[in-house]
C-alpha positions as CSV (number, residue, x, y, z in Angstrom):
1,M,83.4,43.7,43.9
2,R,81.2,46.8,43.3
3,L,77.5,46.3,43.3
4,P,76.3,48.8,40.7
5,F,73.2,50.9,41.5
6,A,71.9,49.5,38.2
7,F,72.3,45.9,39.3
8,A,70.3,46.7,42.5
9,T,67.6,47.8,40.2
10,L,67.9,44.7,38.0
11,A,67.5,42.5,41.1
12,G,64.3,44.2,41.9
13,C,63.0,43.9,38.3
14,L,63.7,40.2,38.2
15,A,61.9,39.7,41.5
16,L,58.8,41.5,40.4
17,V,59.1,40.2,36.7
18,V,57.3,43.2,35.2
19,A,57.3,46.1,37.7
20,C,60.8,47.3,38.6
21,S,61.6,49.0,41.9
22,D,65.0,50.1,43.0
23,D,66.2,50.3,46.6
24,P,69.3,52.3,47.5
25,P,72.3,50.0,47.5
26,A,73.7,48.8,50.8
27,G,77.3,49.7,51.4
28,G,77.5,51.6,48.1
29,G,81.2,52.5,48.5
30,S,83.4,54.9,50.3
31,S,82.5,58.6,50.6
32,S,85.7,59.9,49.3
33,S,87.6,59.5,46.0
34,S,91.2,59.0,45.3
35,G,93.8,61.1,43.4
36,G,92.6,64.4,42.1
37,A,89.1,63.6,43.1
38,S,90.0,63.9,46.8
39,G,88.3,66.9,48.4
40,G,85.5,66.6,45.9
41,P,81.8,66.9,46.7
42,D,80.1,64.7,49.3
43,A,77.6,62.0,48.2
44,G,74.5,63.7,47.0
45,A,76.1,67.1,46.6
46,A,75.5,69.1,43.4
47,V,78.5,69.8,41.2
48,D,79.3,72.8,39.1
49,E,80.8,70.8,36.3
50,D,81.6,73.9,34.1
51,A,83.7,75.8,36.7
52,G,87.1,76.6,35.3
53,V,87.0,74.1,32.5
54,D,88.4,74.8,29.0
55,E,87.2,72.1,26.6
56,D,87.6,73.7,23.2
57,A,90.5,71.4,22.1
58,G,88.4,68.2,21.7
59,S,90.0,64.7,21.4
60,S,92.4,63.1,18.9
61,S,89.4,61.2,17.5
62,G,87.9,64.5,16.4
63,A,85.0,64.6,18.9
64,T,84.3,67.9,20.5
65,P,82.9,68.1,24.1
66,T,79.1,68.7,24.1
67,K,78.5,68.9,27.8
68,K,75.6,66.5,27.5
69,T,75.0,62.7,27.2
70,S,73.6,61.3,24.1
71,V,74.2,57.6,23.4
72,E,72.2,55.8,20.8
73,A,71.7,52.1,21.8
74,K,70.4,50.0,18.9
75,L,69.7,46.4,19.8
76,H,67.5,44.0,17.8
77,D,66.7,47.0,15.6
78,V,65.1,48.8,18.5
79,V,66.7,52.3,19.1
80,R,66.8,54.1,22.4
81,T,68.8,57.1,23.6
82,L,70.6,57.4,27.0
83,H,70.7,61.0,28.1
84,R,72.4,61.4,31.5
85,A,75.3,59.9,33.4
86,Q,77.3,59.8,36.6
87,F,80.7,58.4,37.6
88,G,82.8,57.4,40.6
89,I,86.4,56.2,41.1
90,T,87.5,52.7,41.8
91,K,90.3,53.4,44.2
92,A,92.0,49.9,43.9
93,D,93.2,50.7,40.4
94,D,92.3,54.4,40.1
95,T,89.9,53.8,37.2
96,L,86.6,55.4,36.3
97,Y,83.2,53.7,36.8
98,I,80.4,55.3,34.7
99,E,76.7,54.7,34.5
100,A,74.6,56.3,31.7
101,H,70.8,56.1,31.9
102,E,67.6,56.5,30.0
103,G,64.9,57.5,32.4
104,G,65.2,57.7,36.2
105,V,66.2,60.9,38.0
106,E,69.3,63.1,38.4
107,A,69.9,62.2,42.1
108,C,73.3,61.1,43.4
109,P,73.1,58.2,43.9
110,E,70.4,57.0,41.5
111,E,67.3,55.8,43.5
112,E,64.7,55.5,40.9
113,S,64.5,52.8,38.3
114,P,65.7,53.9,34.8
115,K,64.5,52.2,31.7
116,R,68.0,51.1,30.8
117,T,71.6,51.7,32.0
118,L,74.9,51.5,30.2
119,I,77.8,50.7,32.5
120,V,81.3,51.6,31.4
121,R,83.9,50.4,33.9
122,D,87.6,50.1,34.5
123,V,88.4,53.2,32.3
124,P,91.9,54.5,33.0
125,R,92.0,58.2,34.0
126,G,93.9,59.3,30.9
127,A,94.4,62.7,29.3
128,V,92.0,64.2,26.7
129,G,92.4,62.2,23.5
130,A,93.4,59.0,25.3
131,Q,91.7,56.0,23.7
132,F,91.0,52.6,25.4
133,T,89.6,49.2,24.3
134,K,88.8,45.8,25.8
135,D,92.5,45.1,25.7
136,D,93.0,47.9,28.3
137,G,90.5,46.2,30.6
138,V,87.5,48.4,29.8
139,I,84.1,46.6,30.1
140,V,80.8,47.9,28.7
141,T,77.5,46.3,29.8
142,L,73.9,47.3,28.9
143,L,71.0,46.6,31.3
144,D,67.5,46.8,29.8
145,F,65.0,47.1,32.6
146,A,62.2,48.0,30.2
147,G,62.7,44.8,28.3
148,D,62.1,46.2,24.9
149,Q,65.6,45.6,23.6
150,I,66.6,42.5,25.5
151,Q,64.1,39.8,26.4
152,G,64.5,36.9,28.8
153,P,65.3,36.3,32.4
154,K,68.6,38.1,32.2
155,P,68.1,41.5,30.5
156,S,71.7,42.4,30.0
157,T,74.5,42.2,27.4
158,T,78.2,42.8,27.4
159,A,80.2,44.5,24.5
160,T,82.3,42.2,22.4
161,A,84.3,45.1,21.0
162,L,84.6,48.8,22.1
163,T,86.5,52.0,21.9
164,A,86.3,54.6,24.6
165,T,88.0,58.0,24.0
166,I,88.3,60.7,26.7
167,V,86.9,63.9,25.2
168,G,87.1,66.0,28.4
169,I,87.9,65.4,32.1
170,E,88.3,67.3,35.3
171,D,89.0,65.3,38.5
172,G,86.2,65.3,40.9
173,V,83.9,67.2,38.5
174,F,83.1,65.4,35.2
175,V,84.3,63.1,32.5
176,E,83.2,63.0,28.9
177,L,83.7,59.9,26.7
178,E,83.1,59.1,23.1
179,L,81.9,55.5,23.1
180,D,81.6,53.0,20.3
181,A,80.6,49.6,21.6
182,T,79.4,46.5,19.7
183,F,77.2,43.9,21.3
184,P,75.9,40.5,20.0
185,E,72.5,42.2,19.7
186,G,73.6,45.6,18.2
187,T,75.6,48.7,19.1
188,A,75.8,51.7,21.5
189,K,77.4,54.9,20.1
190,G,77.7,58.5,21.2
191,L,79.0,60.8,23.9
192,I,78.7,60.3,27.6
193,R,79.0,63.4,29.9
194,A,79.1,62.0,33.5
195,T,79.1,64.2,36.6
196,Y,81.0,63.1,39.7
197,C,79.0,61.2,42.3
198,A,81.0,60.3,45.4
199,A,78.5,57.7,46.5
200,M,79.6,55.7,43.4
201,N,83.3,55.4,44.6
202,E,84.6,52.1,45.7
C-alpha cells in the first residue's frame, strides 16, 4: 500500500504533538509511470504542463480549466484554501493518485510540511468530462497538520460523499479535476490542477 508523502508528515506531527517535521518517504514508489505517462519526467524534474495542450472545451459539468488549484475546505466553519497539487500513477490499476496542499513547497516530491493536504486517490484515467464518485472507488481524505480545522490525536477525515470530474488531462504532464466532497465536519470544493511527479508513482 502506498505511504503518502502527507502521511509521512502526519507521523512526524503526531510524534512532536505541536511542531510538524516531514522527512522524505522511504521507498516512495517506482521512478516510472505506466500507460501514456511512460517516458515522462524523472522524479524531481520540472514539467512544462502547458505544452501542446488545448483545454478550451471544458467538462460536461460546465467547469472550464483554470490551470490552477483552488479548493475551499470548510470544516467546523473554518475555511482554508488549498492552492497547489501533484499527482502520480498507481500502476496496479492505472488510476490517479493526487495530493493538493496548503503551504509547503513546490518540490517533487514534497519535502516540507504543508498546513493541510487533500488526498484524492484511485481516480480512473478517464477522458475530459468523465465523472466519478465513491461507487467508482474514489477516496478523498483531508489531513489537517495545522490543527485548526480538525482537533484531536488523528487530524484526518474521509469524505462520505464525493464527485470528481476530469476537466483536463494530459498523460505524464497534468490532470485537472473539479471536486465536490462532503465530510462529517464539512466540505471541500473547487478545482485541482495537479502536475506530474514521478516520485509519487506506485
